[in-house]
C-alpha positions in Angstrom: 129.7 128.2 41.0 129.7 124.2 41.7 128.4 123.3 38.6 131.4 125.5 37.1 134.1 124.0 38.9 132.5 120.2 39.1 134.3 120.5 42.4 132.6 121.4 45.7 136.8 122.1 47.1 137.4 124.6 44.2 133.8 126.4 44.3 134.0 126.8 48.0 137.9 128.4 48.0 136.0 130.6 44.8 133.0 131.5 47.1 135.0 131.6 50.4 133.4 129.4 52.4 134.7 126.3 54.3 133.6 123.0 51.6 131.9 121.3 54.2 129.2 124.9 54.5 128.5 124.2 50.9 128.0 121.0 50.7 125.7 121.2 53.8 123.7 123.8 51.5 123.8 121.7 48.6 122.2 118.8 50.5 119.6 121.3 52.4 118.2 122.4 48.9 118.3 118.9 47.4 116.2 118.1 50.7 113.8 120.6 50.4 113.5 120.1 46.5 113.3 115.9 46.9 115.3 115.9 43.8 119.0 115.2 43.2 120.9 118.1 42.1 124.4 116.8 41.4 126.2 113.2 40.6 128.8 112.3 43.3 129.4 108.9 42.3 131.5 110.3 39.5 134.6 112.9 39.4 134.2 115.6 38.3 131.1 115.7 39.5 128.0 117.0 37.3 124.7 118.3 37.3 121.6 115.4 37.2 119.1 116.4 34.2 117.1 118.3 37.2 119.8 120.6 38.5 120.9 121.1 35.0 117.3 122.1 34.2 117.0 124.2 37.8 119.8 125.8 37.1 118.8 127.7 34.3 115.7 128.7 35.8 118.1 129.8 38.2 120.8 132.1 36.0 118.0 133.8 34.9 116.2 134.8 38.3 119.9 135.8 39.5 120.3 137.3 36.2 117.1 139.4 36.6 118.2 140.4 39.8 120.8 141.7 39.3 119.7 144.0 37.1 116.8 145.3 39.6 120.1 146.4 41.4 121.8 147.6 39.2 119.0 150.1 38.7 118.0 150.3 42.3 121.9 151.7 42.7 121.1 154.0 39.6 117.8 155.3 41.5 119.6 155.3 44.3 122.9 157.6 42.4 120.3 159.8 40.8 121.1 158.1 37.5 117.1 157.2 36.6 114.2 158.0 38.4 110.9 160.0 38.5 109.5 162.8 41.0 106.2 163.8 40.8 105.4 166.9 42.7 101.4 168.9 43.0 102.1 172.5 43.6 99.3 175.5 42.8 100.6 177.5 39.3 101.4 180.5 41.6 103.8 178.3 43.2 105.3 176.1 40.4 106.3 180.0 39.5 107.9 181.1 42.0 109.8 178.1 43.9 109.4 175.3 41.3 110.6 177.1 38.7 114.6 177.8 40.2 114.7 174.3 41.9 113.6 172.7 39.0 116.2 174.4 36.8 118.9 173.9 39.4 117.8 169.6 39.8 117.9 169.5 36.2 121.1 170.7 36.1 122.8 168.3 38.1 120.4 165.4 37.7 119.6 165.4 33.9 118.7 161.7 33.7 115.9 162.1 36.5 112.0 162.7 35.1 110.0 164.9 36.5 106.2 165.5 36.3 104.5 168.9 38.1 101.0 168.2 38.5 98.8 171.7 39.3 95.9 171.5 41.3 94.0 173.0 43.9 94.8 172.1 47.3 92.4 169.6 48.2 93.4 167.5 45.6 97.1 167.7 45.7 96.5 166.8 49.0 94.8 164.0 47.9 97.4 162.7 45.8 99.8 162.9 47.8 98.1 161.0 50.6 97.5 158.2 47.4 100.6 158.5 46.7 100.4 159.5 42.9 102.5 162.8 44.2 105.7 162.3 46.2 105.2 165.6 47.5 103.0 169.4 47.0 103.3 172.2 48.1 100.0 173.6 49.1 97.4 175.3 51.8 96.8 173.1 54.6 93.7 171.4 53.7 93.4 167.6 55.0 92.8 167.0 58.8 94.8 164.2 58.8 97.6 162.2 60.8 98.7 160.5 57.4 100.5 163.7 56.2 103.0 166.2 56.9 103.2 169.6 56.6 106.3 171.6 57.1 105.6 175.2 57.2 107.1 176.7 53.9 105.6 180.4 53.2 103.4 182.8 54.0 100.9 184.8 51.1 99.4 187.8 51.7 95.9 188.5 50.3 95.3 191.3 48.2 93.0 193.0 45.9 94.1 192.5 42.3 93.3 195.1 39.6 94.1 196.7 37.0 97.0 199.8 37.7 94.3 202.1 35.7 91.3 201.0 38.4 90.7 204.1 40.2 91.4 201.9 43.6 94.8 201.2 42.3 95.0 205.0 41.9 93.8 206.0 45.2 96.9 204.7 46.7 95.2 202.9 49.8 92.1 200.2 49.3 89.5 199.2 52.1 87.2 196.6 52.7 84.7 199.3 52.1 86.1 200.7 48.8 85.5 197.2 47.0 82.4 197.1 45.0 80.9 194.1 45.5 79.4 194.1 41.6 83.1 194.1 40.4 84.4 191.0 42.8 85.6 188.0 40.3 84.9 185.1 42.9 86.2 181.6 42.9 84.4 178.3 43.0 83.8 177.7 47.3 85.6 174.4 47.0 89.1 176.2 46.4 91.5 176.5 49.2 91.9 180.6 48.7 88.1 180.4 48.5 87.5 178.8 51.7 90.2 180.7 53.5 88.5 184.0 52.9 85.4 182.6 54.0 86.7 181.1 57.0 88.5 184.0 57.8 85.6 186.0 59.4 87.2 189.5 58.2 85.8 189.5 54.2 82.5 190.6 54.0 79.7 187.8 52.5 79.1 190.3 49.9 82.9 190.1 48.8 82.7 186.4 48.9 80.3 185.6 45.9 80.5 187.6 42.9 78.5 187.1 40.1 81.6 186.6 38.1 83.1 183.0 39.1 86.2 181.2 38.0 87.4 178.2 39.6 91.4 178.8 39.3 93.1 181.7 39.9 94.5 181.6 36.4 91.0 181.8 35.0 90.3 185.2 37.7 93.8 186.7 37.0 92.3 186.6 32.6 89.5 188.2 33.6 90.7 190.9 35.7 93.9 191.8 33.0 91.1 192.0 30.7 89.0 194.8 32.8 85.9 192.4 34.1 86.6 193.4 37.5 88.5 192.6 40.9 89.5 189.7 42.8 90.3 189.3 46.2 93.7 187.4 45.9 97.2 186.2 47.8 99.9 187.8 46.3 101.9 184.6 44.8 98.8 183.8 43.4 98.5 186.9 41.6 101.8 186.9 40.1 100.6 184.2 37.6 99.9 186.4 35.1 103.3 188.4 34.6 101.5 191.6 33.4 102.6 195.0 33.7 98.7 195.4 33.9 98.1 194.5 36.8 99.1 195.0 40.5 98.4 193.8 43.8 96.9 196.5 46.6 97.2 196.0 50.1 94.2 196.5 52.0 94.5 198.5 54.7 91.8 196.6 57.3 92.6 192.9 55.7 95.3 191.3 57.5 95.1 188.1 56.1 98.0 185.1 54.9 97.9 182.2 53.6 99.8 179.6 55.1 101.6 177.3 52.6 103.2 173.9 53.0 105.4 171.4 52.0 103.0 168.6 52.3 104.5 164.8 52.7 103.3 161.0 53.6 103.8 160.9 57.2 105.4 157.1 57.8 106.6 157.1 54.1 110.5 157.7 52.9 110.9 160.0 49.7 112.8 158.7 47.2 116.5 160.4 47.3 115.5 162.3 43.8 112.1 163.6 45.5 113.8 164.4 48.8 117.0 165.9 46.3 114.2 168.2 44.8 112.3 169.1 48.0 115.9 170.4 49.6 116.2 172.5 46.1 112.9 174.0 46.8 114.1 175.0 50.5 116.9 176.6 49.0 114.5 178.3 46.8 112.3 179.5 49.2 115.5 180.6 51.1 116.7 182.6 48.3 113.6 184.4 48.0 112.7 185.4 51.6 
């Protein structure tokens, strides 16, 4: 401003400060740098060679700062940005899809990345800041993660509608043939839930045919390869009229699901907005 006005008095007036304060600011800067920025011996005052060189560099820095501030305002105003969320495919279908449809309608300029994985990885990725938030079962017992109760998912028996157990109308654990069970690898959240419940016979936990994901499990069941113990949300991923979920009369087992965030971190405006819509989606489906 001093360079443009070539006068401390006029520059101070445009900046809304008293001339003495502006003069002192420039003096302190010159003292800090050990260089005179303005030649005050002539009128109108002019920048020295060092002052002119510094001015060009300072202008570039201020211009970049203004751009960064504008980007920040756009991010805060949901005009740009990115949200990353992790969830099992079943939770993407039942809760994220409706929330994302509304989010895209309102905030089409925001990029959204959906990462589907097992509960262990989702929690780890939230902890590592690779995800803004996740929807999964509790896996990591750490105060660094915050778990907000989100939904309850009852375990049943998934089989073809033509299967004898589906025709019987009521299923008990003793009715399930261990040789027909398609199990999950033990490192998955559902396998851990079944094993730690203490209510599922060991013979039903480790079938001779195993899958890593519930999608693989469901695909195998849909092709008549066997049956599977699975939460109802998970069973809904393959929307096939040939499959059904049978309640198990003597197994009252619930998979608790949580909204997972970092305990001491503030969500971006976009991530917070998407979480609100996910909560609304859950409430609407209750």
